[in-house]
Phi, psi and omega in degrees: 000131183276180185297319182296318181294320179298320180296316180295322180296321179296331179277354181082019179253118186277335180227153180267137182261133179227164179298145178297131178088350180284144181273123179289154177285166178299325180295320180291319181300323182292330194242333186222158175278151181257115178225191182228160359265192184287152171289151183294133184297324183295318181295319180296315181297318181295321181293319179296318181295326183283341183278123180299148175293149181305133175085353182265133179252119179282131179236142177294152183308320183298333183287339182244016174079016179256132181302145176292161181303133179087352180273161178281176182291347184254014183296316185295313179232120181303146184304311181299324180292321178293316181296325181295347179258359184287146164272183183300315184296314179295320182294315180295321178293321180296318178295315182300325184257010187293134174228031187283344175219172187291348181296339180294338187289334186240002183287154169266313176221150164282156179239095188286314185145167183211152175120197183282118183280002173236028186288151173282335182250135175231131178249136182234123178253192187277288186198160177296144170261195183298314181292321179294321178298323181287322187262344180073025181223141181284149173055069171246178184077200184296319178297323178294321178295319178295318178299317179300321178294319178298319180294316180300327182296336178246021174078025181244159177201146173279344181270130180302136175085357183258001181159185177296134187288154173228160170243131184243128180220174178237159173298316176255147180260353178234153182282127171288143181304133178066017181060029177292167176296145176297146175270155185306319181292329178291316177298319181298321181289327181272342185304316178299328178295312181295318179299322180289324176299316178299317181295324181284319180291320184057055182289158174271339181210140175242131174249122182259132188252105172099164185299308186297315180297316183294314183293323179285319181291321184266359179054060182212163173251009180294135179291159181303321183302332179262346177274327182288158181085359180234162177254122178253188181211137175222128180053034179080007182250134177295142185232133174242134182257137174219181182282154176287139179305324179296323176295319181294331176294332180266337186230080187297333183294340180270002177298324179296322178293322177297323177296320177299321180295319179294323177295322176296318179298319179295322178295314180296320177302315180295323180292337179259026173092005179283156180232000000 
């Protein structure tokens, strides 16, 4: 039985219909009787189109890594899972080109992070401000100068060759309008980037700067005043919470407490094999 006959049989048609007086092909004479009238062209075309070509195996989209119809571009492999496999180059490019939340619409620059990418110390802040958005670097301006002074006091520096290196990043990579607090969906979109940075740096100690960064990183609503003075943990790394440098510029009396926090971080670092 030829291909046409098999197709007709599948449609439940036992004989093929042709025009009166038309001469059947040799293939038709071998397999079917010639009667009248013709089969509908639309049905025939649909049946031929539906029949797979010989030797071809039809596979559902999910089996070949292609999103199913109506699915997003990330259906096959979840976004967080893909980011978790990135190296530094891929991660930085992903952040630079990110459009996963509305903050991309008004940014001047993304703020990926700066410093030693193999540092024992990692500092995490909240989000870029106006100056950071313009320069593409975290903690610049007066708050950045104060942070640099705090780091020098414990022998650290973001600048190569000036002390033990640190890596500085933010919870968000784009500036929220008016420096408002990050919204939950914005934090959720940036969280895989930060988690991958932590995994790549492999720090021995993380110092979190300020309320927003601490509450989002530690998944808590506890105020900074109750989080500081204790050792927390994120991704298996000890975490010490202190005040944001911008807050310290407004509240000079808490600088002594911030110094206590850095001393605690240095103690924890030493306990985890740091020198």
